[in-house]
N, C-alpha and C positions, 0 to 999 in steps of 0.2 A: 350396728348400723356406720360408726366411726371409721372401721375400717375400710366398708364400701368408699364412704367420703374419701377418705387417702388414695384407696386405690383410682378413682376418678379423676384426683386430682393430679396422683402423678403420670396417669396413661395421658391427660391432657398436655401437661408440661412434656410430656417424651414427645407428643406430637407436634408441640409446638417447637421444640429442637430441630426437629425431623424436616419440620417445612422450612426453617430458616436455612438447614443445611442445603436443602436442594435450592432453594434460592439462591444461596450464593454459589453455589457449583452452576449454575446455570449460564451466569456471565461470564466464567471462566471459560466454558465450553466456548461458546461465540468467539470469544477473544482466541483461544487456541486454534478453532477452526479458522478464523481469520488470517491467523500467522502463518497455517500451514498451507493455504490457499498461497499465500504471497510469496512462501518460500517456494510453492510448486512453480509458479511464473515466474520466481529468480531464475529459478534453474533452466528452465526454458528459453528466458532470456539471455542467461550467459550462452548457451548452446548457440545464439543466433536465430531460437526459433519465435521471433515475435508475434507474429500472429496468432500463435499457439499461448504467447504467455498473457496477452491481453484478456482472455476471460477469468483467468487465476488473480489479477489485478483487481476487476471489475469485482469479483467477488467477496473478495478480502475487503473492498471499500463498501459494498453493500450492508456487509455483517458489523465490519466500523469505520461510519463512517468518518473517523477523526484518524484515519490511518494514513497519516502523510506518505511516509515510504511508499506504501501500496501504490497512493498517484503518482509520487514521482515515477517511478520504475513504468506505470502505466503510460503517462506521458513519452516517456524514454522509448517505449516500445512505439508507439506512434509515428515519434520523429524517424526512427528506423524504419518504418512502412511509408513514410511521406506522408502520413495522414496529419497536416499541419494544426488545421482546426481542433481536432480533436486533441492531439498533444497540449497545445495552448492552454485548452481547458484543465487538462490533467494536472501538467507544470504550475498553474495560478493556484489553483486547489492544493497543490503541495506545500506551495512555498507561502502561501494563507496558513497551513497547518504546522507547517515544519520549517519554518525560513532557515534554520542553522544549517539542516542536513541538503537544503535544497541549494542553499546559496554555495556549499561545498561541490556538488556536482554540475551546476552552471558548465564551469568550462569544459566540462565532460560533454557535456551534451552539445556547445557548441562546437566543439573537434568534430563531434560524431556530425554534424549538419554538414559543417566545412567539407569532411571529405566524401561524404556519400555525395554532395554535388559540385564538388571542385570541379571534376570537368567540366561543367555548365559556366564556369566563372571565367571572366579573362583574367589574361596573367597580372595587371596591375590589380584586381579587386582581389587576387589571392595571396598578393605581397603584402598589403594594406591589411589584410585578415592576417598573416602570418607576424607582421609586428606588433598586432595589438595582443597577439597568443605569448608573446615574448615576456 
C-alpha cells in the first residue's frame, strides 16, 4: 500500500512540474511571435513597403502591448504613408513605453517628414527647418 502512495505522489509531483514547464513556455512563445512579427514588419519597412509593414507591427503590439519599438516603427510607417493621426498615436505610445529609443529616432522621423513634404513648403520654411537640424 505504501508503494502505491509513493507512486501517486511521484505522479502528482511530475504532473505539477510538467504543468509549470508548460506555463513558463507559454509566455515565451507569445514574446517570440511578437518579436517575429516585429522583425517581419521591420523588413518590409526597410524595403519601403510601409502599408504592408503596419499589420505586422499591429500584431506585435497586440501580442505584447508594452512593445515600444513596434509602436515606434508603426508610427514611422504611418508617417511615411501620410497618416498623421495614426502616426501621432503610435509615436506617443512608443515614447511612453520606450522613451530612450524614441528620443533617438525623433530626428530621423522629423527628417522623413521634412523630405516627404519639402516640395510643399516655401523656401524660408525649408531654410528654418534645415537650421534647426544643424
